[in-house]
C-alpha positions in Angstrom: 34.1 -65.9 -17.2 34.5 -66.8 -20.9 38.0 -67.6 -21.8 39.4 -66.1 -25.0 42.8 -66.1 -26.5 44.3 -62.6 -26.5 46.8 -61.2 -28.8 48.9 -58.0 -28.6 47.4 -55.1 -30.6 50.2 -53.6 -32.5 48.7 -50.2 -33.2 48.1 -49.7 -29.4 51.8 -49.2 -28.7 52.4 -46.2 -26.5 56.0 -45.0 -25.9 57.4 -44.9 -22.5 56.5 -41.9 -20.5 59.1 -39.4 -19.2 56.9 -38.6 -16.2 57.5 -40.0 -12.7 55.6 -43.1 -11.8 54.2 -42.7 -8.3 52.1 -45.8 -7.9 49.9 -48.6 -9.2 46.3 -48.1 -10.1 44.1 -49.6 -7.4 41.9 -52.4 -8.7 38.7 -50.7 -7.7 39.4 -47.4 -9.6 36.4 -46.5 -11.9 37.4 -46.4 -15.6 35.6 -45.7 -18.8 36.8 -47.2 -22.1 35.8 -46.4 -25.7 36.4 -49.1 -28.2 36.4 -48.0 -31.9 35.6 -50.8 -34.4 36.3 -50.8 -38.2 33.6 -50.2 -40.7 32.0 -53.1 -42.6 33.3 -51.6 -45.8 36.2 -49.1 -46.3 35.2 -45.5 -46.4 35.9 -43.6 -49.7 35.9 -40.0 -49.0 36.0 -39.1 -52.6 32.4 -40.6 -53.2 29.5 -38.3 -53.2 28.1 -37.3 -49.8 25.8 -39.8 -48.4 22.9 -39.7 -45.9 23.3 -41.1 -42.4 21.1 -43.9 -43.2 23.0 -44.9 -46.3 26.3 -44.6 -44.3 25.0 -47.0 -41.7 24.0 -49.5 -44.3 27.1 -49.3 -46.3 29.8 -48.8 -43.6 28.3 -49.7 -40.2 30.3 -52.3 -38.4 28.8 -55.8 -38.7 26.4 -56.3 -35.8 27.8 -59.8 -35.2 31.2 -58.1 -34.4 29.5 -55.7 -31.9 27.6 -58.6 -30.3 30.8 -60.6 -29.9 32.6 -57.7 -28.3 29.7 -57.0 -26.0 29.6 -60.7 -24.9 33.4 -60.6 -24.3 33.5 -57.4 -22.1 30.5 -58.5 -20.1 32.2 -61.7 -19.3 34.9 -59.7 -17.5 32.3 -57.7 -15.5 32.4 -54.5 -17.6 29.2 -52.6 -18.2 28.1 -51.6 -21.8 27.0 -48.0 -21.7 26.6 -47.6 -25.5 27.0 -49.9 -28.5 26.3 -48.7 -32.0 27.3 -50.4 -35.2 26.5 -47.4 -37.3 29.0 -45.2 -35.5 31.5 -48.0 -34.8 31.6 -47.1 -31.1 31.2 -49.2 -28.0 31.6 -47.4 -24.6 32.2 -49.4 -21.4 32.4 -48.6 -17.7 33.7 -50.6 -14.8 36.7 -51.0 -12.5 40.4 -50.9 -13.5 40.7 -54.6 -12.4 37.9 -55.6 -14.8 39.3 -53.6 -17.6 42.9 -54.9 -17.0 41.5 -58.5 -17.1 39.7 -57.8 -20.5 42.6 -56.0 -22.3 45.9 -56.8 -20.3 47.4 -53.3 -20.8 51.1 -53.0 -20.2 52.9 -50.3 -18.2 49.8 -48.9 -16.5 50.4 -46.8 -13.4 49.8 -43.5 -11.7 52.2 -40.8 -13.0 52.9 -37.3 -11.8 53.5 -34.2 -14.0 53.5 -30.6 -12.7 52.1 -31.8 -9.3 49.1 -33.5 -11.1 48.6 -37.3 -11.0 47.0 -39.2 -13.7 46.7 -42.8 -15.0 48.8 -43.6 -18.1 50.3 -46.5 -19.8 53.2 -47.5 -22.0 53.6 -50.6 -24.2 50.7 -52.6 -25.7 47.2 -53.6 -25.1 45.7 -57.0 -26.0 42.4 -57.9 -27.6 40.5 -61.1 -28.3 42.1 -62.9 -31.3 38.8 -63.4 -33.1 38.0 -59.7 -32.9 41.5 -58.2 -33.5 41.0 -57.5 -37.2 37.9 -55.4 -36.4 39.3 -53.3 -33.6 40.8 -49.8 -34.4 41.4 -48.7 -30.9 40.8 -49.4 -27.1 40.9 -45.9 -25.5 40.8 -44.9 -21.9 43.8 -46.5 -20.2 45.9 -43.4 -20.9 44.4 -40.4 -19.2 47.2 -37.8 -19.6 46.3 -34.6 -21.5 47.4 -35.0 -25.1 46.2 -31.8 -26.8 46.7 -28.1 -26.1 45.0 -24.9 -27.4 46.8 -23.1 -30.2 46.5 -19.4 -29.5 48.8 -16.7 -28.4 47.9 -13.5 -26.5 49.9 -10.5 -27.8 52.2 -9.5 -25.0 51.6 -6.0 -23.6 55.2 -5.3 -24.2 54.8 -5.7 -28.0 55.1 -2.4 -29.7 51.9 -1.1 -31.2 51.4 -2.9 -34.5 48.2 -3.9 -36.3 45.1 -5.7 -35.1 41.7 -6.5 -36.8 38.2 -7.2 -36.0 37.5 -10.7 -37.2 34.9 -9.3 -39.7 37.6 -7.0 -41.1 39.9 -9.9 -41.8 37.0 -11.6 -43.7 36.6 -8.5 -45.8 40.4 -8.3 -46.3 40.2 -12.0 -47.6 37.3 -11.3 -49.9 34.7 -13.4 -48.2 31.3 -13.1 -49.8 29.7 -9.9 -48.4 26.1 -10.9 -49.0 26.3 -14.1 -47.0 25.8 -14.7 -43.3 25.8 -18.4 -42.7 22.0 -18.7 -42.4 20.7 -22.2 -41.9 24.1 -23.5 -41.0 25.6 -24.9 -37.7 29.3 -24.5 -36.9 30.6 -27.0 -34.3 33.5 -26.0 -32.1 35.5 -28.6 -30.2 36.7 -27.5 -26.8 38.5 -29.5 -24.1 38.0 -27.3 -21.1 37.2 -23.7 -20.2 34.0 -22.0 -21.1 32.2 -18.7 -21.9 29.6 -16.4 -20.4 26.8 -16.0 -22.9 26.1 -12.3 -21.9 29.7 -11.4 -22.4 29.7 -13.0 -25.8 26.6 -10.9 -26.7 28.4 -7.8 -25.5 31.4 -8.6 -27.7 29.3 -8.9 -30.8 27.3 -5.8 -30.0 30.5 -3.8 -29.5 31.8 -5.0 -32.9 28.5 -4.1 -34.7 27.9 -7.8 -35.4 24.1 -8.5 -35.7 24.2 -12.1 -34.3 21.0 -14.0 -35.5 22.4 -17.5 -34.9 22.1 -19.3 -31.6 25.0 -20.1 -29.3 24.8 -23.4 -27.4 27.0 -25.4 -25.0 26.9 -29.1 -25.6 28.3 -31.2 -22.7 30.0 -34.4 -23.7 30.8 -37.1 -21.1 29.7 -34.8 -18.3 32.1 -32.0 -19.2 30.3 -28.6 -18.8 30.8 -25.1 -19.9 32.9 -23.7 -17.0 33.9 -20.0 -17.1 35.7 -18.1 -16.0 39.2 -19.2 -15.3 42.6 -18.3 -16.7 42.4 -16.0 -19.8 45.6 -17.6 -21.0 44.1 -21.1 -20.7 41.1 -22.8 -22.2 38.7 -19.8 -21.7 40.8 -17.9 -24.2 40.5 -20.7 -26.7 36.7 -21.1 -26.3 35.9 -17.4 -26.6 38.3 -16.8 -29.4 36.6 -19.5 -31.4 33.1 -18.3 -30.7 34.0 -14.6 -31.5 35.8 -15.4 -34.8 33.3 -17.9 -36.1 30.3 -15.8 -34.9 31.8 -12.6 -36.6 32.4 -14.4 -39.9 29.0 -16.2 -40.1 26.7 -14.1 -37.8 23.5 -16.0 -38.8 25.0 -19.4 -38.3 24.2 -21.4 -35.2 27.3 -22.1 -33.0 27.4 -25.4 -31.0 30.3 -25.7 -28.5 31.0 -29.3 -27.7 32.9 -29.6 -24.4 34.8 -32.7 -23.9 37.5 -34.1 -21.6 41.3 -33.7 -22.4 41.8 -37.3 -21.1 41.1 -40.8 -22.2 38.9 -40.8 -25.2 37.4 -37.4 -24.4 38.8 -35.7 -27.6 37.4 -38.4 -29.8 34.1 -38.4 -27.9 33.6 -34.6 -28.4 34.2 -34.8 -32.1 32.0 -37.9 -32.5 29.2 -36.0 -30.6 29.4 -33.3 -33.3 29.7 -35.6 -36.3 26.8 -37.8 -35.2 24.6 -35.0 -33.8 21.3 -35.5 -35.6 19.6 -32.5 -33.8 22.0 -29.7 -34.6 23.6 -31.3 -37.7 26.7 -29.2 -38.0 28.1 -28.7 -41.5 31.5 -27.7 -40.5 33.6 -28.4 -37.4 36.4 -26.3 -36.1 39.2 -27.8 -34.0 41.8 -25.5 -32.3 43.4 -28.1 -30.1 46.1 -30.5 -30.9 49.5 -32.0 -30.0 52.6 -33.4 -31.6 51.7 -36.4 -33.9 54.6 -38.3 -32.4 53.1 -38.1 -29.0 50.0 -40.0 -29.8 49.5 -43.8 -29.8 49.0 -45.0 -33.3 45.5 -46.5 -32.4 44.3 -43.1 -31.2 45.4 -41.4 -34.4 43.7 -44.1 -36.5 40.5 -43.9 -34.5 40.2 -40.1 -34.9 41.1 -40.3 -38.6 38.4 -42.9 -39.1 36.0 -40.4 -37.5 37.2 -37.7 -39.9 36.5 -40.0 -42.8 33.0 -40.6 -41.5 32.5 -36.8 -41.3 33.7 -36.4 -45.0 31.3 -39.1 -46.1 28.5 -37.3 -44.4 29.4 -33.9 -45.9 31.0 -32.3 -42.9 34.1 -30.2 -43.3 36.8 -30.4 -40.6 39.1 -27.4 -40.0 42.0 -28.0 -37.7 44.8 -25.7 -36.4 48.3 -26.8 -37.5 50.0 -25.6 -34.3 51.8 -22.5 -32.9 55.4 -23.8 -32.3 56.8 -24.0 -35.8 58.2 -27.1 -37.4 59.1 -28.7 -34.1 55.5 -28.4 -32.7 57.1 -27.7 -29.3 59.3 -30.8 -29.3 62.9 -30.9 -28.5 65.1 -28.5 -30.5 66.2 -30.1 -33.7 63.3 -32.4 -34.0 60.6 -31.9 -36.6 57.0 -33.0 -36.1 53.5 -32.0 -37.3 50.5 -31.4 -35.2 47.6 -33.8 -35.0 44.7 -33.7 -35.8 45.8 -31.2 -38.5 48.0 -34.0 -39.9 45.0 -36.1 -40.8 44.6 -36.2 -44.6 40.8 -36.0 -44.0 40.9 -32.5 -42.4 41.7 -29.1 -43.7 44.9 -28.2 -41.9 45.1 -24.4 -41.2 48.4 -22.7 -40.8 49.3 -19.1 -40.0 50.5 -15.8 -41.6 51.4 -12.3 -40.7 48.8 -9.9 -42.4 50.2 -6.3 -42.5 47.9 -3.5 -43.6 50.2 -2.8 -46.4 52.7 -5.0 -48.2 52.9 -8.8 -48.8 51.5 -11.4 -46.3 54.3 -13.5 -45.0 54.5 -16.7 -42.9 53.9 -16.2 -39.2 57.2 -16.6 -37.2 57.9 -14.6 -34.2 60.8 -16.8 -33.1 61.0 -19.9 -30.9 59.5 -18.0 -27.9 56.9 -15.9 -29.7 55.4 -18.7 -31.8 55.3 -19.7 -35.4 53.0 -21.5 -37.8 53.1 -25.3 -37.5 53.9 -27.4 -40.5 55.9 -30.2 -41.9 55.4 -33.8 -42.9 53.5 -36.6 -41.3 55.3 -39.8 -40.3 51.9 -41.6 -39.7 50.0 -40.7 -42.9 51.2 -41.1 -46.5 50.9 -38.3 -48.9 47.4 -38.2 -50.4 47.0 -38.5 -54.2 45.4 -35.1 -54.4 48.2 -33.3 -52.6 50.0 -31.7 -55.5 53.1 -29.8 -54.8 54.2 -32.2 -52.1 57.3 -34.3 -53.2 57.8 -36.0 -49.9 56.2 -39.4 -49.0 54.3 -38.1 -46.0 51.1 -36.1 -45.8 52.2 -32.4 -45.9 50.8 -29.9 -43.4 49.1 -27.4 -43.5 46.7 -27.2 -46.5 45.9 -23.5 -46.2 46.6 -20.5 -44.0 45.2 -17.3 -42.7 46.3 -14.5 -40.3 47.7 -15.9 -37.1 50.4 -13.6 -36.0 49.5 -11.8 -32.6 51.4 -8.7 -34.0 48.6 -8.5 -36.7 46.1 -10.3 -34.5 42.4 -10.4 -33.7 40.6 -8.0 -31.5 38.8 -10.2 -29.0 37.6 -10.2 -25.4 38.4 -12.9 -22.9 36.3 -13.0 -19.8 35.3 -9.4 -20.5 38.8 -8.1 -21.1 39.8 -6.7 -24.4 42.9 -8.1 -25.8 44.7 -9.0 -29.1 45.1 -12.7 -30.0 46.8 -14.7 -32.7 47.7 -18.4 -33.3 46.4 -20.9 -35.7 43.5 -21.4 -33.3 42.0 -18.3 -34.9 42.5 -19.7 -38.5 40.5 -22.8 -38.0 37.3 -20.9 -37.0 38.1 -18.4 -39.8 38.0 -21.0 -42.4 35.0 -22.8 -40.7 33.2 -19.5 -41.0 34.0 -19.3 -44.7 32.8 -22.9 -45.2 29.5 -22.0 -43.5 29.0 -19.0 -45.9 29.7 -21.2 -48.9 27.3 -23.9 -47.7 24.6 -21.3 -47.3 25.2 -20.0 -50.8 25.2 -23.5 -52.5 22.4 -24.7 -50.3 24.3 -27.9 -49.8 27.3 -29.1 -47.8 30.7 -28.9 -49.7 32.1 -31.6 -47.3 35.7 -32.7 -47.9 37.2 -29.7 -49.8 40.9 -30.6 -49.9 41.0 -32.3 -53.3 39.0 -29.2 -54.9 41.3 -26.6 -53.4 44.5 -28.4 -54.5 43.1 -28.6 -58.0 42.7 -24.8 -58.0 45.5 -23.3 -56.0 44.8 -19.9 -57.7 41.9 -19.6 -55.3 44.4 -18.8 -52.6 47.1 -16.1 -52.2 50.4 -18.0 -52.4 52.7 -17.0 -49.4 56.3 -17.1 -50.7 58.2 -15.4 -47.9 59.1 -16.6 -44.4 59.7 -19.9 -42.6 58.7 -21.9 -39.6 62.1 -22.8 -38.2 62.2 -26.0 -40.2 61.0 -25.2 -43.7 60.8 -22.2 -46.0 57.9 -20.8 -48.0 58.1 -21.4 -51.8 56.1 -20.9 -54.9 53.1 -23.3 -54.7 52.2 -25.5 -51.8 54.8 -25.6 -49.0 54.9 -27.1 -45.4 54.7 -23.6 -43.9 51.5 -21.9 -45.1 50.2 -24.6 -47.4 48.4 -23.3 -50.5 48.2 -19.9 -48.9 45.5 -17.6 -47.5 41.9 -17.5 -48.8 40.4 -15.5 -51.6 36.9 -16.0 -50.4 34.9 -15.3 -53.6 37.3 -17.4 -55.7 37.0 -20.4 -53.3 33.1 -20.1 -53.5 33.4 -20.2 -57.3 35.7 -23.3 -57.2 33.4 -25.2 -54.8 30.3 -24.1 -56.7 31.7 -25.6 -59.9 32.5 -28.8 -58.0 29.1 -29.1 -56.5 27.5 -28.6 -60.0 29.8 -31.2 -61.5 28.7 -33.8 -58.9 25.1 -32.9 -59.3 
């Protein structure tokens, strides 16, 4: 074994768990790790979109760094399953004892929550000193679920209100009626559940949607499309995303990337979409997330670096801002935003109530009924382009759309008709709009946040309501962001931007 001096990796710190520790991890337990390395040159998302080849040449991790890491982990008995300088990823497999020897994780044990046991850690990891400045994250020692789907099924006891087919919401928001998303691929990121293709086809037929695009499940890390299960669980999320995106952009192909909600599974699913040279999605919709304060800093940094890569490649990321108001489901009185919507390199999507008549307002059905997530990041600084935000932290969300179950979406889950809301519906709604715009412009618009903040009049400002922590106001606010979309106006803004770049 090669001896190397190890040093604590500060960004790897994970707070102590509140779960019950029930034992140690046996040394022979199989484990898979993903190591995320830094790019050779920092990524500037404000630069023009580049090809994958150019990205690899300009930003790929130095091969010498990859080679040194491979030599090191092999000296501890770990197997290298994948090592790619262009994507900054090295994937390893082996036993816990081998992984423990290589990275000396603190506080690792078997923990129990809700009668389920999982491996988790608290404290720090260590990395070889000569590689430390090139390591973003070592993921896989913490296998607890960190993300949840952000959708709400309207209770049967709710008095009859308003509901819409997704295509009707697109019409209400002025999405370009002559566009269908042809020649586009929308990626959906899912961490469980599944769909029945026949039932999806039945849904679109019932809603008079002529689907011309394909629907494909893409397994990541062995996670498969697995329907049906609990309509209130991951199946509801998967099928909501498909039905909304597929209705908004009926000619777009939809690729559903199924990953694990443990270890590096979330990052792996997104990476599979970003680096997919076969399907080449132009927009990615993410309806899963969790309180930013619950993530290890290294995991947030690793995913944000991936979002920067996506932006450089011209891929737009739309992420739900959460359904539990300004606390994001945390203890009463605490305020936190949802990640990954809090990344400054994604389009954070908040929620509104959309009545048939009268003004659109912020979605807030109370602490038990759900409310749009929003607030200020404690991890990311305010981006220069985020006008209207006077606080030092990145503000969330950027934009909004109908999310209140009281004015929700008509969908089917495992063949059963229901009405659903949540910011989970807003992410694929905006993703569908981006696909339409990409079709119109015959190019990817990519990272749209700066352009939207420069032209807030392309959104309908929501000035009424709150999310149990912040209030709506004129202009951007941490409840509904810049507001809900004016589809044709956004197309005009992004068209002008693409012409200026050209």
